Residue frames as qw, qx, qy, qz and C-alpha x, y, z in Angstrom:
[[0.684, 0.482, -0.170, 0.521, -7.17, 10.33, -1.19],
 [0.129, -0.801, 0.244, -0.531, -6.85, 12.93, 1.56],
 [0.828, -0.507, 0.191, -0.141, -6.68, 10.21, 4.24],
 [0.919, 0.149, 0.020, 0.364, -3.83, 8.51, 2.39],
 [0.362, 0.693, -0.152, 0.605, -1.95, 11.78, 2.01],
 [0.441, -0.756, 0.215, -0.433, -2.43, 12.53, 5.71],
 [0.946, -0.294, 0.128, 0.052, -1.19, 9.07, 6.73],
 [0.792, 0.342, -0.026, 0.506, 1.90, 9.37, 4.53],
 [0.102, 0.777, -0.165, 0.599, 2.61, 12.91, 5.75],
 [0.681, -0.667, 0.163, -0.256, 2.35, 11.75, 9.37],
 [0.947, -0.117, 0.111, 0.279, 4.87, 8.98, 8.81],
 [0.571, 0.575, -0.036, 0.585, 7.13, 11.36, 6.90],
 [0.205, -0.838, 0.160, -0.480, 7.02, 13.91, 9.73],
 [0.834, -0.519, 0.182, -0.043, 7.94, 11.25, 12.32],
 [0.896, 0.122, 0.101, 0.415, 10.84, 9.95, 10.24],
 [0.362, 0.709, -0.074, 0.601, 12.20, 13.42, 9.53],
 [0.481, -0.795, 0.180, -0.323, 12.04, 14.19, 13.25],
 [0.919, -0.301, 0.200, 0.158, 14.01, 11.03, 13.95],
 [0.767, 0.400, 0.082, 0.495, 16.51, 11.72, 11.15],
 [0.243, 0.727, -0.072, 0.638, 17.20, 15.34, 12.07],
 [0.368, -0.717, 0.271, -0.525, 16.97, 15.29, 15.87],
 [0.881, -0.382, 0.228, -0.161, 17.06, 11.84, 17.46],
 [0.943, 0.204, 0.010, 0.263, 19.62, 10.06, 15.29],
 [0.378, 0.717, -0.297, 0.504, 22.26, 12.82, 15.33],
 [0.463, -0.678, 0.392, -0.415, 22.20, 12.69, 19.14],
 [0.963, -0.156, 0.218, -0.038, 22.54, 8.89, 19.10],
 [0.792, 0.480, -0.107, 0.361, 25.42, 9.08, 16.61],
 [0.072, 0.777, -0.360, 0.512, 27.20, 11.74, 18.66],
 [0.703, -0.534, 0.356, -0.308, 26.74, 9.74, 21.85],
 [0.985, 0.068, 0.122, 0.106, 28.06, 6.59, 20.15],
 [0.561, 0.680, -0.239, 0.407, 31.11, 8.48, 18.83],
 [0.279, -0.776, 0.392, -0.409, 32.02, 9.36, 22.40],
 [0.932, -0.282, 0.217, -0.066, 32.57, 5.67, 23.13],
 [0.377, -0.603, 0.596, 0.371, 35.75, 5.76, 21.06],
 [0.161, -0.241, 0.821, 0.492, 36.95, 3.45, 18.27],
 [0.619, 0.323, 0.024, -0.715, 34.25, 3.55, 15.59],
 [0.443, 0.300, -0.788, -0.305, 35.42, 0.34, 13.89],
 [0.341, -0.130, -0.917, 0.158, 34.24, -1.81, 16.81],
 [0.196, 0.097, 0.422, -0.880, 31.47, 0.44, 18.09],
 [0.055, 0.376, 0.912, 0.153, 28.15, -1.46, 17.83],
 [0.074, 0.725, 0.477, -0.492, 26.09, 1.55, 18.95],
 [0.052, 0.580, -0.307, -0.753, 27.62, 3.71, 16.23],
 [0.001, -0.041, 0.866, 0.498, 27.08, 1.06, 13.55],
 [0.062, 0.525, 0.842, -0.105, 23.47, 0.55, 14.65],
 [0.082, 0.742, 0.243, -0.619, 22.74, 4.29, 14.61],
 [0.054, 0.455, -0.521, -0.720, 24.32, 4.72, 11.18],
 [0.034, 0.164, 0.938, 0.305, 22.37, 1.73, 9.84],
 [0.086, 0.663, 0.674, -0.313, 19.13, 3.15, 11.25],
 [0.064, 0.659, -0.082, -0.745, 19.94, 6.50, 9.66],
 [0.029, 0.203, -0.761, -0.615, 20.33, 4.81, 6.30],
 [0.029, 0.402, 0.914, 0.057, 17.03, 2.94, 6.71],
 [0.067, 0.721, 0.432, -0.538, 15.19, 6.14, 7.70],
 [0.058, 0.530, -0.348, -0.771, 16.61, 8.02, 4.71],
 [0.021, -0.024, -0.883, -0.467, 15.52, 5.24, 2.35],
 [0.028, 0.561, 0.813, -0.151, 12.00, 5.15, 3.83],
 [0.067, 0.682, 0.144, -0.713, 11.71, 8.95, 3.54],
 [0.079, 0.323, -0.607, -0.722, 12.59, 8.68, -0.16],
 [0.020, -0.266, -0.941, -0.210, 9.97, 5.93, -0.60],
 [0.043, 0.663, 0.619, -0.419, 7.27, 7.99, 1.12],
 [0.082, 0.598, -0.133, -0.786, 8.06, 11.07, -0.96],
 [0.072, 0.108, -0.804, -0.580, 7.85, 8.96, -4.13],
 [0.029, -0.433, -0.901, 0.012, 4.53, 7.45, -3.00],
 [0.059, 0.671, 0.366, -0.642, 3.14, 10.89, -2.13],
 [0.108, 0.423, -0.440, -0.785, 4.02, 12.06, -5.63],
 [0.083, -0.121, -0.920, -0.365, 2.25, 9.03, -7.11],
 [0.006, -0.574, -0.763, 0.297, -0.86, 9.61, -4.99],
 [0.066, 0.606, 0.063, -0.790, -0.91, 13.29, -5.98],
 [0.125, 0.292, -0.615, -0.721, -0.89, 12.33, -9.66],
 [0.157, 0.328, 0.931, 0.024, -3.97, 10.07, -9.45],
 [0.290, 0.056, -0.192, -0.936, -6.69, 11.62, -11.62],
 [0.398, 0.213, 0.807, -0.380, -10.04, 10.19, -10.49],
 [0.573, 0.558, 0.043, -0.599, -11.71, 11.44, -13.68],
 [0.415, 0.503, -0.687, -0.320, -9.58, 9.00, -15.69],
 [0.310, -0.094, 0.919, -0.226, -10.72, 5.95, -13.75],
 [0.222, -0.133, -0.792, -0.552, -12.95, 3.76, -15.96],
 [0.509, -0.093, 0.248, -0.819, -16.68, 3.88, -15.33],
 [0.890, 0.077, -0.130, -0.430, -17.47, 0.34, -16.50],
 [0.792, 0.230, -0.526, 0.206, -14.43, -1.67, -15.44],
 [0.753, -0.588, -0.185, 0.231, -12.77, -2.64, -12.18],
 [0.416, 0.581, -0.228, 0.661, -10.30, 0.01, -11.02],
 [0.223, 0.021, -0.564, 0.795, -9.25, 1.87, -7.88],
 [0.321, 0.012, 0.300, -0.898, -12.27, 2.51, -5.64],
 [0.606, -0.055, -0.575, -0.547, -14.43, -0.20, -7.20],
 [0.572, -0.181, 0.644, -0.475, -16.66, -2.31, -5.00],
 [0.500, 0.250, -0.735, -0.384, -16.71, -5.82, -6.45],
 [0.777, -0.160, 0.465, -0.392, -18.91, -8.75, -5.49],
 [0.302, 0.412, -0.823, -0.247, -17.25, -11.97, -6.61],
 [0.933, -0.112, 0.089, -0.330, -18.73, -15.43, -6.77],
 [0.208, -0.525, 0.823, 0.063, -16.09, -17.99, -5.83],
 [0.751, 0.231, -0.421, -0.453, -16.72, -20.73, -8.39],
 [0.471, 0.195, -0.840, 0.184, -14.87, -23.35, -6.33],
 [0.055, -0.089, -0.764, 0.637, -16.37, -22.67, -2.90],
 [0.154, -0.561, -0.678, -0.449, -19.72, -21.46, -4.28],
 [0.305, -0.723, -0.433, 0.442, -19.81, -18.39, -2.06],
 [0.255, 0.871, 0.141, 0.394, -19.91, -14.64, -2.57],
 [0.588, -0.351, -0.147, 0.713, -17.06, -12.39, -1.49],
 [0.142, 0.958, 0.212, 0.133, -17.10, -8.61, -1.44],
 [0.638, -0.206, 0.020, 0.741, -13.98, -6.51, -1.98],
 [0.161, 0.979, 0.067, -0.107, -13.22, -2.84, -2.37],
 [0.772, 0.272, 0.005, 0.574, -10.09, -2.03, -4.35],
 [0.270, -0.959, 0.007, 0.085, -7.90, 0.48, -2.54],
 [0.341, 0.768, -0.496, 0.220, -4.29, 1.67, -2.41],
 [0.700, 0.055, -0.638, 0.315, -1.70, -0.39, -0.55],
 [0.047, 0.245, -0.487, 0.837, -1.81, 2.13, 2.33],
 [0.600, -0.160, 0.111, -0.776, -5.54, 1.52, 2.82],
 [0.638, 0.084, -0.736, -0.211, -5.40, -2.25, 2.40],
 [0.405, -0.246, 0.687, -0.551, -7.12, -4.34, 5.09],
 [0.392, 0.049, -0.828, -0.398, -8.03, -7.76, 3.62],
 [0.095, -0.241, -0.894, 0.366, -9.79, -8.90, 6.79],
 [0.224, 0.554, 0.426, -0.679, -12.27, -6.07, 6.26],
 [0.599, 0.597, 0.528, 0.078, -12.66, -6.54, 2.51],
 [0.175, 0.943, -0.169, -0.227, -10.22, -3.81, 1.47],
 [0.852, -0.030, 0.337, 0.400, -7.71, -5.21, -1.00],
 [0.159, -0.658, 0.323, 0.661, -4.91, -3.40, -2.73],
 [0.685, 0.660, -0.060, -0.303, -4.97, -2.89, -6.47],
 [0.331, 0.650, -0.684, -0.023, -1.49, -4.47, -6.49],
 [0.590, -0.233, 0.730, -0.253, -2.45, -7.62, -4.55],
 [0.160, -0.039, 0.914, 0.371, -2.80, -10.84, -6.57],
 [0.215, 0.603, 0.765, -0.070, -6.62, -10.64, -6.57],
 [0.090, 0.816, 0.117, -0.559, -6.58, -6.88, -7.13],
 [0.051, -0.476, 0.608, 0.633, -4.26, -7.17, -10.11],
 [0.177, 0.176, 0.926, 0.282, -6.35, -9.97, -11.63],
 [0.165, 0.709, 0.647, -0.227, -9.54, -7.89, -11.29],
 [0.042, -0.620, 0.102, 0.777, -8.18, -4.62, -12.70],
 [0.196, 0.323, -0.536, -0.755, -9.79, -3.75, -16.02],
 [0.015, -0.213, -0.966, -0.147, -12.36, -6.55, -15.85],
 [0.410, -0.196, -0.192, -0.870, -16.12, -6.12, -16.30],
 [0.635, -0.051, 0.523, -0.566, -19.20, -7.46, -14.56],
 [0.917, 0.274, 0.057, -0.284, -19.79, -11.05, -15.70],
 [0.477, 0.627, -0.613, 0.065, -16.10, -11.79, -16.40],
 [0.943, -0.314, -0.073, 0.080, -14.57, -14.95, -15.01],
 [0.102, 0.843, -0.475, 0.229, -11.21, -14.42, -13.37],
 [0.933, -0.122, -0.262, 0.216, -8.57, -16.99, -12.47],
 [0.128, -0.900, 0.312, -0.276, -6.26, -15.73, -9.72],
 [0.760, 0.119, -0.520, 0.371, -2.95, -17.19, -8.62],
 [0.447, -0.809, 0.156, -0.347, -2.72, -16.73, -4.85],
 [0.033, -0.573, 0.783, -0.238, -0.12, -18.00, -2.37],
 [0.582, -0.066, 0.733, -0.346, -2.56, -20.85, -1.59],
 [0.394, 0.190, 0.838, 0.325, -3.05, -21.86, -5.23],
 [0.073, -0.174, -0.476, -0.859, -5.42, -20.82, -7.98],
 [0.229, 0.451, 0.662, -0.553, -8.91, -19.43, -7.28],
 [0.079, 0.312, 0.668, 0.670, -11.70, -18.96, -9.79],
 [0.110, 0.479, 0.461, -0.739, -14.16, -16.09, -9.53],
 [0.180, 0.578, 0.585, 0.540, -16.96, -14.53, -11.50],
 [0.023, -0.049, -0.199, 0.979, -17.59, -10.82, -11.11],
 [0.011, -0.557, -0.828, -0.060, -21.27, -10.81, -10.19],
 [0.025, -0.944, -0.327, -0.025, -21.57, -7.10, -9.35],
 [0.543, 0.082, -0.016, 0.835, -19.40, -4.06, -9.96],
 [0.085, -0.959, -0.267, 0.036, -19.85, -0.61, -8.49],
 [0.599, 0.364, -0.088, 0.707, -17.17, 1.84, -9.61],
 [0.308, -0.303, -0.326, 0.841, -15.94, 4.87, -7.69],
 [0.127, -0.103, -0.282, -0.945, -18.12, 6.99, -10.02],
 [0.485, -0.425, -0.669, -0.370, -21.28, 5.04, -9.10],
 [0.521, -0.420, -0.599, 0.441, -20.57, 5.43, -5.40],
 [0.183, -0.020, -0.120, 0.976, -20.36, 9.24, -5.55]]
């Protein structure tokens, strides 16, 4: 969790620096060009300011959510955040290994999938031995959970 908090704080710091120091200078410089109704630089700077403010609000909300995660309330016998899951793909007859992580940690190419991804959502709350049908952008996939290691087992 600390790595996620640090990543979010880093992005927040950069955006606040941009919002409070860089953008005001750009807006002031654009104002000096005159008529604000037809001033592309001014419109672009104001639009960027709005985007930065919205992203800052999103990051603060996400930081609050991450802070409220209580690891002691994560199930010990079902798939949840931090679980390492070995799936047997019933269609391709191959094993796949995933670790369920937050969206900030997600890296599907390295087996880290978000709990809010299609596969992650389908796995949440399931037990070892369960068969899971997942709707992905490429169609349906069928898995069986062949091994489950929860965050509690890994500690």
